[in-house]
C-alpha positions in Angstrom: -85.5 243.6 14.3 -84.4 243.1 17.8 -87.1 241.9 20.4 -87.5 244.0 23.4 -90.2 243.1 25.6 -90.9 245.2 28.5 -92.5 243.3 31.9 -95.4 245.7 32.5 -98.2 243.6 33.8 -98.3 240.6 36.0 -99.9 237.8 33.9 -103.3 237.0 35.0 -106.6 235.0 33.9 -108.4 237.0 31.3 -111.3 238.6 32.9 -114.4 238.1 31.2 -116.3 241.3 30.1 -119.9 240.5 31.9 -121.7 243.5 32.2 -122.0 247.1 30.6 -121.2 250.4 32.2 -122.7 253.6 31.7 -120.6 256.7 30.5 -117.3 256.9 28.8 -119.2 257.1 25.7 -118.9 258.8 22.4 -122.0 259.5 20.0 -122.3 260.1 16.2 -122.9 263.7 15.1 -126.8 262.3 14.4 -126.8 260.7 17.9 -127.6 257.5 16.2 -124.9 255.6 16.9 -122.7 255.2 20.3 -119.8 253.6 21.4 -118.8 253.5 24.9 -115.4 252.1 26.2 -115.0 251.1 30.1 -113.0 248.6 31.9 -115.5 246.3 33.5 -114.0 243.9 36.1 -110.7 245.5 35.6 -110.7 244.1 32.0 -110.8 246.9 28.9 -114.1 246.4 26.7 -116.3 248.4 24.3 -120.1 248.5 23.3 -122.0 249.7 20.7 -125.5 250.8 20.4 -127.7 251.9 17.0 -130.8 253.3 17.5 -131.0 252.6 21.0 -130.4 248.8 20.1 -127.2 247.4 21.3 -125.4 245.7 18.4 -121.9 244.8 19.9 -121.9 244.0 23.4 -119.1 243.8 26.1 -116.2 243.2 23.5 -112.6 242.5 24.8 -110.0 245.4 23.4 -106.1 244.8 24.0 -102.9 242.8 23.7 -101.2 239.9 25.1 -97.4 240.7 24.5 -94.6 237.8 24.0 -93.7 236.6 27.5 -97.5 236.5 28.4 -98.2 239.9 29.9 -101.3 241.4 28.6 -102.4 245.2 27.8 -106.0 245.8 28.8 -106.9 243.8 32.0 -106.1 245.1 35.9 -106.7 248.6 34.5 -109.5 251.4 34.6 -110.1 254.3 32.3 -107.7 257.5 33.8 -108.8 260.1 31.9 -110.7 261.1 28.4 -109.8 263.8 25.7 -112.6 264.7 23.6 -112.7 265.7 20.2 -115.3 267.0 17.5 -114.5 267.2 13.6 -116.8 268.7 11.0 -114.8 269.6 7.9 -114.7 269.2 4.1 -111.6 267.9 2.1 -111.0 267.4 -1.8 -109.9 263.9 -3.1 -106.8 263.9 -5.8 -108.9 261.2 -7.5 -111.6 259.1 -6.3 -115.3 257.8 -6.1 -116.2 261.2 -4.8 -114.3 264.5 -5.1 -115.3 266.2 -1.8 -115.5 264.1 1.2 -117.2 265.2 4.5 -115.3 264.2 7.6 -118.0 264.7 10.6 -117.4 262.6 13.8 -116.8 262.8 17.4 -114.0 261.4 19.1 -112.4 260.7 22.4 -108.8 259.3 23.6 -109.7 256.6 26.8 -106.5 256.6 28.6 -105.4 253.8 30.9 -102.1 253.5 32.7 -100.4 251.2 29.7 -102.7 251.5 26.7 -105.0 254.4 25.2 -107.8 253.9 23.0 -108.8 256.2 20.4 -112.3 256.4 19.4 -114.0 258.3 16.2 -117.8 257.8 15.9 -119.6 258.7 12.1 -123.1 258.8 11.4 -122.3 255.8 9.1 -120.0 253.9 11.4 -117.2 253.8 13.8 -113.2 253.1 13.8 -110.8 252.7 16.9 -107.2 252.5 17.3 -104.6 252.0 20.1 -102.1 254.0 21.4 -99.1 252.5 23.0 -97.3 255.3 25.4 -93.7 256.0 25.3 -93.4 254.7 28.5 -94.1 251.0 27.4 -90.9 251.3 25.2 -90.5 248.9 22.5 -92.5 246.0 22.9 -93.4 242.8 21.1 -97.0 241.7 20.2 -98.1 238.0 20.2 -101.5 238.5 19.4 -104.3 241.1 19.7 -107.2 240.5 21.9 -109.8 242.4 20.2 -113.4 241.1 19.7 -116.3 242.0 17.7 -119.1 240.5 19.9 -122.6 241.1 18.3 -125.8 240.6 20.1 -127.7 238.4 17.7 -126.3 234.5 16.5 -128.4 234.8 13.3 -126.4 237.1 11.3 -125.0 236.2 7.9 -121.7 237.0 6.7 -119.7 237.4 3.3 -116.0 236.8 3.5 -113.1 235.9 1.9 -110.5 232.9 2.9 -107.1 233.7 4.4 -105.9 230.4 2.9 -106.4 231.7 -0.6 -103.1 233.4 -1.5 -103.3 237.1 -2.7 -106.8 237.4 -1.9 -107.7 235.8 -5.1 -111.0 234.1 -4.1 -114.5 234.0 -4.4 -116.8 235.7 -1.3 -118.5 232.7 0.8 -121.6 233.4 2.5 -122.4 231.8 5.8 -123.2 232.1 9.2 -120.6 233.1 11.5 -119.6 229.7 13.1 -118.9 228.5 9.5 -116.5 231.2 8.8 -112.9 230.0 9.0 -110.3 232.5 9.1 -111.4 235.4 7.0 -109.7 238.4 5.6 -111.2 242.1 6.0 -113.3 243.4 4.6 -115.9 241.0 5.9 -119.6 242.0 5.3 -122.6 241.4 7.4 -125.9 241.0 6.3 -127.8 241.7 9.6 -130.9 239.7 10.7 -131.8 243.1 12.3 -132.1 244.6 8.5 -128.9 246.2 8.7 -125.4 245.9 7.0 -122.1 245.6 8.6 -118.5 245.6 7.1 -115.5 245.2 9.3 -112.1 246.5 8.2 -109.4 248.4 9.2 -107.6 251.7 8.2 -104.2 253.2 7.8 -102.2 249.6 7.9 -99.1 250.9 8.5 -95.8 249.5 10.3 -98.2 246.9 11.6 -99.7 243.6 10.7 -102.8 242.7 9.0 -105.7 242.2 11.0 -107.6 238.9 9.7 -110.9 237.6 11.7 -111.6 234.3 13.3 -115.1 233.3 14.7 -115.9 232.5 18.3 -119.1 230.5 18.4 -122.4 231.8 16.9 -121.9 235.9 17.4 -118.3 236.5 17.8 -115.5 237.4 15.7 -112.0 237.9 16.9 -108.9 239.4 15.7 -106.0 237.4 14.1 -102.5 239.3 13.2 -100.9 237.9 10.4 -97.2 237.2 12.1 -93.3 237.2 11.3 -91.9 233.8 10.6 -90.6 233.8 14.5 -94.1 234.1 15.8 -94.3 237.5 17.0 -97.4 239.3 15.3 -95.9 242.8 15.7 -92.6 245.0 16.6 -93.9 248.4 18.4 -90.9 250.6 18.0 -91.0 254.0 16.4 -94.6 253.5 15.3 -97.0 253.8 18.3 -100.3 253.5 17.0 -102.2 250.3 15.6 -104.1 250.8 12.5 -107.9 251.5 12.8 -110.3 248.9 13.4 -113.5 250.0 11.4 -116.9 249.0 11.0 -119.1 250.4 8.8 -123.2 250.5 9.8 -125.8 251.3 7.6 -129.5 250.5 6.9 -129.0 250.3 3.0 -126.9 247.8 1.1 -125.8 250.9 -1.2 -124.4 252.5 2.0 -121.5 250.2 2.3 -120.2 251.4 -0.8 -120.9 255.1 -0.3 -119.5 255.2 3.2 -116.0 257.4 3.4 -115.0 256.3 6.7 -111.9 254.4 5.9 -110.8 257.3 4.1 -111.3 259.8 6.6 -109.5 257.8 9.1 -106.0 258.3 7.2 -103.9 261.0 7.4 -104.3 263.9 4.6 -102.3 263.8 1.6 -98.7 264.1 2.2 -97.7 264.7 -1.4 -97.4 268.6 -1.8 -97.7 268.5 -6.1 -100.2 266.1 -6.9 -100.6 267.2 -10.9 -98.8 264.2 -11.8 -101.2 261.7 -10.2 -104.3 261.4 -13.2 -106.5 258.7 -13.4 -107.3 257.0 -16.7 -107.8 254.2 -19.0 -105.0 251.8 -20.4 -104.7 249.0 -22.8 -101.8 246.6 -22.8 -99.9 243.4 -23.9 -101.4 241.6 -21.2 -104.6 239.6 -22.1 -102.9 237.8 -25.0 -100.3 237.0 -22.6 -102.7 235.5 -20.3 -104.7 233.4 -23.1 -100.9 232.0 -24.1 -101.4 233.5 -27.5 -97.6 234.9 -27.0 -95.1 234.7 -24.0 -93.3 237.2 -21.3 -90.0 235.8 -21.9 -88.3 236.2 -25.2 -86.6 233.2 -26.8 -83.7 233.5 -29.5 -84.8 230.6 -31.6 -88.7 231.6 -31.4 -88.5 235.7 -31.0 -92.0 235.4 -33.2 -93.7 234.2 -29.7 -92.4 237.0 -27.9 -95.2 239.1 -26.9 -93.4 242.7 -25.9 -92.2 243.6 -29.2 -91.4 247.1 -30.4 -93.7 246.7 -33.4 -96.5 245.6 -31.2 -96.1 247.9 -28.8 -96.2 250.7 -31.5 -99.6 249.6 -32.5 -100.9 249.5 -29.0 -99.4 253.0 -28.4 -101.3 254.5 -31.5 -104.5 252.9 -30.6 -104.3 254.3 -27.0 -103.6 257.8 -28.9 -106.4 257.6 -31.5 -109.3 256.5 -28.6 -108.2 259.1 -25.8 -106.6 256.3 -23.6 -104.0 257.7 -21.3 -101.5 254.6 -20.9 -100.4 251.0 -22.2 -99.1 248.3 -19.9 -96.3 246.0 -21.4 -95.5 243.0 -19.6 -92.6 240.9 -20.4 -90.3 243.8 -21.9 -87.3 243.2 -19.3 -84.5 240.7 -18.9 -85.6 238.1 -16.0 -88.6 236.2 -17.8 -86.7 233.2 -18.9 -86.6 230.2 -16.9 -88.2 229.7 -13.4 -88.6 233.4 -12.9 -90.3 232.7 -9.5 -87.2 231.2 -8.3 -84.2 232.6 -10.2 -84.9 236.1 -9.2 -82.9 237.5 -12.0 -85.4 240.3 -13.0 -83.8 243.9 -14.7 -85.8 246.8 -14.2 -83.9 248.9 -16.8 -82.8 246.4 -19.6 -84.9 245.5 -22.1 -84.9 242.1 -24.3 -83.5 242.6 -27.7 -87.0 242.8 -29.7 -87.9 245.5 -27.2 -86.4 249.1 -28.0 -87.0 250.5 -24.9 -85.5 254.1 -25.7 -87.5 254.4 -28.9 -90.8 253.4 -27.4 -90.6 255.7 -24.5 -89.9 258.4 -27.0 -92.6 256.9 -29.3 -95.1 257.5 -26.5 -94.0 260.5 -25.3 -94.7 262.0 -28.7 -98.2 260.5 -29.2 -99.2 261.7 -25.7 -99.4 258.1 -23.9 -97.9 257.0 -20.8 -96.1 253.7 -20.6 -97.5 251.6 -17.5 -94.1 249.9 -16.8 -94.2 246.6 -15.6 -91.8 245.8 -12.8 -92.8 242.0 -11.4 -90.4 241.5 -8.6 -91.2 237.7 -7.5 -91.3 239.1 -4.0 -87.4 239.4 -3.8 -87.6 243.0 -2.6 -84.0 242.8 -2.1 -83.3 242.7 -5.8 -85.8 245.3 -6.2 -84.6 247.8 -3.9 -80.8 247.2 -5.1 -82.6 248.3 -8.6 -85.1 250.8 -7.8 -83.6 254.1 -7.8 -81.7 253.5 -10.8 -85.0 252.4 -12.6 -87.4 254.9 -11.4 -84.8 257.8 -12.5 -84.7 256.1 -15.8 -88.5 256.2 -16.1 -88.5 259.9 -15.0 -86.0 261.0 -17.5 -89.1 259.8 -20.0 -91.6 261.5 -18.5 -93.3 258.4 -17.4 -95.3 258.4 -14.3 -96.8 254.6 -14.2 -95.4 251.6 -12.7 -97.5 248.3 -12.2 -95.5 246.1 -9.6 -95.9 242.4 -9.2 -95.0 240.3 -6.3 -95.8 236.7 -7.2 -94.3 234.3 -4.6 -96.0 233.4 -1.5 -93.4 234.8 1.0 -91.7 238.3 0.6 -88.0 237.5 0.2 -88.8 234.0 1.0 -89.7 234.3 4.5 -92.5 236.6 5.6 -96.2 237.1 4.5 -97.2 239.8 2.3 -99.6 241.2 5.1 -97.6 240.8 7.9 -95.6 243.8 9.3 -92.5 242.8 7.3 -94.6 242.8 3.7 -96.5 245.7 4.9 -93.5 247.8 5.4 -91.5 246.7 2.3 -94.9 247.5 0.1 -95.0 250.9 1.7 -91.6 251.8 1.3 -92.1 251.2 -2.4 -95.0 253.6 -2.3 -92.6 256.3 -0.6 -89.9 255.9 -2.9 -92.1 255.9 -5.8 -93.5 259.3 -4.8 -89.8 260.8 -4.9 -89.7 260.3 -8.4 -93.3 261.4 -9.7 -94.4 258.0 -9.8 -98.0 256.4 -9.6 -98.2 252.6 -8.4 -100.5 250.0 -9.7 -99.7 247.1 -6.5 -100.3 243.7 -7.4 -99.9 240.7 -5.4 -100.2 243.3 -2.4 -101.5 243.6 1.1 -105.0 244.5 1.0 -105.9 248.4 0.8 -106.8 250.0 3.9 -107.0 253.8 2.8 -103.3 254.7 2.6 -103.9 256.2 -0.6 -105.3 259.3 1.1 -102.1 260.1 2.4 -100.3 258.5 -0.6 -102.5 259.1 -3.6 -99.6 257.9 -5.9 -100.8 254.3 -4.2 -103.7 254.6 -7.5 -105.0 250.9 -7.5 -104.0 247.4 -6.8 -105.0 243.7 -7.1 -105.9 241.6 -4.1 -108.9 240.1 -6.3 -109.8 237.4 -8.2 -109.5 239.7 -11.4 -110.6 238.9 -15.1 -107.0 236.9 -15.8 -108.6 233.9 -14.4 -111.3 234.1 -17.2 -108.0 233.0 -19.3 -106.5 230.1 -17.6 -108.4 228.9 -14.6 -108.8 225.5 -13.9 -112.5 226.1 -13.1 -113.0 227.5 -16.5 -113.3 231.2 -14.8 -114.8 233.4 -12.7 -118.5 233.0 -11.6 -121.3 235.2 -13.0 -122.0 236.0 -9.3 -118.4 237.2 -8.7 -118.5 241.0 -9.6 -122.0 241.5 -7.6 -120.1 240.1 -4.4 -116.8 241.9 -5.3 -117.9 245.6 -4.6 -119.4 244.6 -1.1 -116.2 242.7 0.1 -113.1 243.4 -1.6 -114.1 247.1 -3.2 -114.9 248.2 0.3 -110.9 248.1 0.9 -110.4 250.6 -2.0 -109.6 250.3 -5.9 -109.4 247.0 -7.9 -107.6 246.7 -11.0 -110.1 244.0 -12.3 -108.9 244.4 -16.0 -112.4 244.0 -17.5 -113.0 244.7 -21.2 -113.2 241.3 -23.1 -114.7 241.6 -26.6 -113.5 238.4 -28.2 -114.7 235.4 -26.0 -112.6 232.9 -27.9 -109.7 231.1 -26.0 -108.0 228.5 -28.3 -105.4 227.5 -25.8 -107.5 226.9 -23.0 -111.2 226.6 -24.5 -112.7 225.2 -21.4 -111.7 229.0 -20.1 -113.5 232.1 -21.1 -115.2 235.6 -19.6 -118.5 234.4 -18.3 -120.1 237.7 -18.9 -122.1 239.3 -21.9 -120.1 242.5 -23.4 -123.0 244.7 -22.0 -121.8 243.3 -18.4 -118.3 244.3 -19.5 -119.3 247.8 -20.0 -121.3 248.2 -17.0 -118.5 247.1 -14.9 -116.4 250.3 -15.8 -119.1 251.8 -13.5 -120.1 249.0 -11.0 -116.2 248.3 -10.3 -113.7 251.4 -9.1 -110.6 251.9 -9.8 -108.6 255.3 -11.1 -106.8 253.2 -13.6 -109.2 251.4 -15.8 -108.0 248.5 -18.2 -109.4 247.8 -21.7 -108.0 244.6 -21.6 -108.5 242.7 -24.8 -106.3 243.3 -28.2 -107.2 246.5 -30.1 -108.2 244.1 -33.1 -111.0 243.2 -31.0 -112.6 246.7 -30.6 -112.4 247.5 -34.3 -115.6 248.6 -35.7 -117.6 247.7 -32.5 -120.1 250.3 -31.5 -119.9 249.2 -27.9 -116.5 250.2 -27.6 -117.8 253.8 -27.4 -119.0 253.2 -24.0 -115.4 252.2 -23.0 -113.9 255.2 -24.9 -116.3 257.8 -23.3 -116.4 256.6 -19.5 -114.2 258.3 -17.2 -112.4 256.8 -14.3 -112.9 259.6 -11.8 -115.9 260.7 -10.5 -117.8 263.8 -8.8 -119.9 261.6 -6.8 -121.4 257.9 -6.8 -124.8 256.7 -6.1 -125.9 252.8 -5.2 -129.3 253.0 -6.6 -130.2 249.5 -5.6 -128.4 246.1 -5.1 -128.9 242.6 -3.6 -125.3 241.2 -2.8 -124.5 238.5 -4.8 -127.4 238.7 -7.5 -127.5 242.3 -8.9 -126.2 245.9 -8.3 -127.1 249.1 -10.0 -124.3 252.1 -9.9 -124.6 255.6 -11.0 -121.7 258.2 -11.0 -121.0 261.5 -12.0 -117.9 262.6 -14.3 -115.7 265.1 -12.1 -115.5 268.2 -13.1 -118.4 267.4 -15.7 -122.1 266.8 -15.9 -122.5 263.6 -17.5 -123.8 260.8 -15.4 -123.0 257.3 -16.5 -124.8 254.2 -14.9 -123.7 250.3 -14.7 -126.3 247.4 -14.0 -125.2 244.0 -13.7 -126.6 240.6 -12.8 -125.3 237.2 -11.8 -126.3 233.9 -13.8 -130.0 235.0 -13.7 -132.0 237.1 -16.4 -133.2 239.9 -14.6 -135.9 243.1 -15.0 -135.2 245.9 -13.0 -136.9 249.4 -12.8 -134.8 252.3 -12.3 -135.6 255.9 -11.3 -133.2 258.5 -12.7 -134.0 261.0 -10.0 -130.2 261.4 -9.4 -130.0 263.5 -12.6 -130.4 267.3 -12.2 -133.2 269.3 -13.5 -134.0 269.5 -17.6 -133.6 266.9 -20.2 -130.7 264.2 -20.7 -129.7 262.2 -23.7 -129.4 258.6 -22.8 -127.1 256.5 -24.7 -128.0 252.7 -23.9 -125.9 249.9 -24.2 -127.9 247.0 -23.5 -128.2 242.9 -23.8 -129.9 242.1 -27.0 -133.3 239.9 -26.7 -131.3 237.0 -27.7 -128.0 237.6 -25.4 -126.8 235.3 -23.4 -123.3 234.9 -21.2 -123.2 230.9 -22.1 -124.5 231.1 -25.9 -124.3 234.7 -27.3 -122.2 237.2 -25.0 -121.5 239.6 -27.7 -125.1 240.6 -28.6 -125.4 244.5 -27.7 -128.1 246.7 -28.5 -127.8 250.5 -28.6 -130.3 253.1 -28.7 -130.9 256.8 -27.2 -133.6 258.3 -25.9 -134.6 261.7 -24.0 -135.3 261.4 -20.2 -135.4 263.5 -17.1 -135.0 263.1 -13.4 -138.8 262.2 -13.6 -138.5 258.8 -15.4 -137.7 255.4 -14.7 -135.9 253.2 -17.2 -137.0 249.4 -17.5 -134.0 247.4 -17.7 -133.5 243.6 -19.0 -130.7 242.1 -18.0 -129.5 238.4 -19.6 -128.0 235.8 -17.9 -124.7 237.5 -17.0 -125.8 240.3 -18.3 -125.6 244.4 -17.8 -126.8 247.6 -19.1 -124.4 250.5 -19.4 -125.8 253.9 -19.9 -124.3 257.7 -20.8 -126.6 260.3 -19.6 -125.6 263.5 -21.5 -127.3 267.2 -20.3 -128.9 268.7 -23.2 
């Protein structure tokens, strides 16, 4: 892309924002949250007040351009365009079927940069608008700050240094944060909870956060390899910089602010976009029981065979699962596939009869989830994508799991820089042309674009359960899934891939899933994705009562309630089946056994049958992870259930209206 920089503003020393001015304020509909944008001593700033308490003070806005010119200094607010919205909209799939978009908004116009603000009862978002009179520009860095008024808050954050966002959440003071991904979640010393992220990351670089002192976080855009952060040409808006503000831990998860800040759905016919559960030839590969590649001298070692795939299809059909994932079916896995980039997305290995399998799956009413590992070589992928997607469409298949394993896209640019963002999103739009849904791995972290393009159904960007099969540290910690919903989960659906029932691991005996089976069940409710995997081999589920819960639990929801939670310790979540009356509850804990009392006042009137899957009295994630008790009891909304969770344990419950 050609760099075109228009000199607009004489380079000046950065003016400090020292005093807040009155006026220029946008208040939330309930009046509890107020955002003020103004130029203080000529420098564009914003302030945030919650319940008459200033929480963000005199925080910079603007950009430094390549060449040194600055947008946001020696300026003033010339005009304000105000707006108000109060409407409901329906999701194609999601944690909540009907979402209310109720906010007050304003666009603050300056000579060279506009700032649009929308304030909701549970948070706010703002974005930059680059007027046409700027022409094409190249941004060196963003100047946005989040300058908190207290210096004793604690933050949960993911380090930018770990590839693909596959790390644990750190819990530290602000001044101990390294460069951090968003969402970044704050346990406020004022009793509130905050989460900073962004919405609608399109044709722009992702925003990370770096600390300045004990109370300030500053935006840090992921740059191109030439040092430029963003080229602004056709797209004249930045992503929304968002912050959830809530008095409840659960309010972080229940907020729909990010989705509301994305554009409405652009796909006219969405009937082919359907949530569901799937199994797959995947976990047995990660446990190194079989290989992704086909070796002519050892074909028995290859995982993706016609016979084995049919067995998975039969299992899916018998248990009302909608899909089967197969990895390692296509040519290109032999040798150093991350380096050679020889993948074909239409040609199968000789022991995988693509035509026969696709027809067999269609006859059984099962969708194949077709794996396309690109090794982050978009040139190779784009050269085949139309032929591949047209082939899948001819068989009536609607799901592709992409992979982008390599630190740089096309060997040159970051996954979450402007280049990577555009390449990955281009796949989503191309897939929509062929009625294909995308499960995106090694992506840029989600930002609510799934509202606009709901065929972008789920993704990775998390240290998922695959790490339990081979990670040198032995697998995910018990705490991990009690943190993830309040960190990565606030960005969007997580393809975490739980469902382990067989805890043996002969190839890597030092590794295994560090939960009980009851916790594996509960995670289907706690960790959200419209595509949920039962990751184990079908033989692991045969004759096990606990599998009934995985078979019964939906992947699409009418409403969601977080009943109780302490980040890093435990979480209790209840969700109602979309279009139905059943409720499902999941409770999970960290390495500590825990007793919780859970009121059932979320249930409707009348009696309910509670089908309860809980840790047995002698269950333990270390010594007895498979011990599960099942019992049934009649309950009502006036009752409370006393739950006993084992170490890294859980409870999963289905409530059926009587």
